[in-house]
Structures are given as C-alpha cells and as structure tokens.
C-alpha positions as CSV (number, residue, x, y, z in Angstrom):
1,M,6.0,12.5,-4.8
2,A,4.9,9.5,-6.8
3,L,1.8,7.6,-6.0
4,K,1.4,4.0,-5.0
5,I,-1.4,1.5,-5.3
6,K,-2.1,-0.3,-2.1
7,E,-2.6,-4.0,-1.6
8,T,-6.4,-3.4,-1.3
9,C,-6.5,-2.9,-5.1
10,I,-9.3,-5.0,-6.7
11,N,-7.8,-4.8,-10.2
12,C,-10.8,-3.0,-11.7
13,D,-8.6,-1.4,-14.4
14,M,-10.1,2.1,-13.9
15,C,-6.8,3.8,-13.3
16,M,-4.5,2.4,-16.0
17,P,-6.3,4.0,-19.1
18,E,-6.5,7.4,-17.2
19,C,-2.8,7.8,-16.6
20,P,-1.4,10.3,-19.1
21,N,2.2,9.1,-18.5
22,Q,1.4,5.4,-18.9
23,A,2.9,4.9,-15.4
24,I,0.4,2.3,-14.4
25,T,0.8,-1.3,-15.4
26,M,-0.4,-4.7,-14.2
27,G,2.0,-6.1,-11.7
28,A,2.3,-9.7,-10.4
29,E,-0.9,-9.4,-8.4
30,I,-2.2,-5.9,-8.6
31,F,-1.7,-2.8,-10.7
32,E,1.5,-0.9,-10.0
33,I,2.7,2.7,-10.5
34,D,6.2,3.3,-11.9
35,P,7.6,6.1,-9.8
36,A,9.9,7.1,-12.6
37,K,6.9,7.9,-14.8
38,C,4.4,9.2,-12.2
39,T,4.2,13.0,-12.0
40,E,0.9,13.0,-10.1
41,C,-0.5,14.4,-13.3
42,I,1.5,17.6,-13.0
43,G,1.5,19.2,-16.5
44,H,-1.6,17.3,-17.5
45,Y,-4.4,17.8,-15.0
46,D,-5.1,19.7,-11.7
47,A,-5.2,16.5,-9.7
48,P,-4.1,12.8,-10.2
49,T,-6.7,11.2,-12.3
50,C,-6.0,7.7,-11.0
51,V,-6.9,8.8,-7.5
52,S,-10.2,10.4,-8.7
53,V,-11.3,7.3,-10.7
54,C,-10.4,4.7,-8.1
55,P,-13.7,3.3,-6.8
56,I,-12.1,1.9,-3.6
57,R,-9.6,4.8,-2.9
58,C,-6.5,2.5,-2.8
59,I,-4.1,5.0,-4.4
60,G,-2.1,7.2,-2.1
61,V,1.3,8.8,-1.6
62,D,4.3,6.6,-2.0
63,P,6.5,7.4,1.1
64,D,9.5,5.9,-0.6
65,N,9.3,8.3,-3.6
66,Q,8.7,11.8,-2.3
67,E,9.3,14.7,-4.7
68,T,8.6,18.4,-4.7
69,L,6.2,20.0,-7.2
70,D,9.3,21.4,-9.0
71,E,10.8,17.9,-9.3
72,L,7.5,16.6,-10.6
73,A,7.4,19.4,-13.2
74,I,10.9,18.6,-14.3
75,K,10.0,14.9,-14.6
76,Y,7.0,15.9,-16.7
77,V,9.1,17.9,-19.1
78,A,11.6,15.1,-19.5
79,L,8.8,12.5,-20.1
80,T,7.1,14.7,-22.7
81,A,10.2,16.0,-24.5
C-alpha cells in the first residue's frame, strides 16, 4: 500500500530528499506522495524512510491505495527498470 501525508504536515522538507523513488513532491499546501511511485521503500530499505524521518509522524497508510508486498515489489521493478 502506498503512504499518504496527513494534513498535519508542517512542510519541514525532511521526507522529500529521503524518498528513493522521488514519490514525494510539494502539493498545493503540503507535501504529497504519488501512489504510483510509492513502494514503501520496498527494494531500497527495510522500512519507509519518509516515516522514519518525519518529526511529527504525519505519514501513514493510504487507505485508498492498498497493495500487497508482491505488488509493491513489482512496482519497484517497473520503476527501476
């Protein structure tokens, strides 16, 4: 499943440079995660780096974009091919 940045984001810019898939960009008001690019760091790291660096813990699961580990791995391969 892709991750989502909640409205409580303070735009600290800690997450964007940490994303290996460049899935995080500045939206109209807060940072946003592109679900088509988010693999929850599968293929890169053991855990999502954006979650680990967020100082206010505003990144969580996106209920509208749930994927299995296998689907995330397939997405990783497609993004890095």
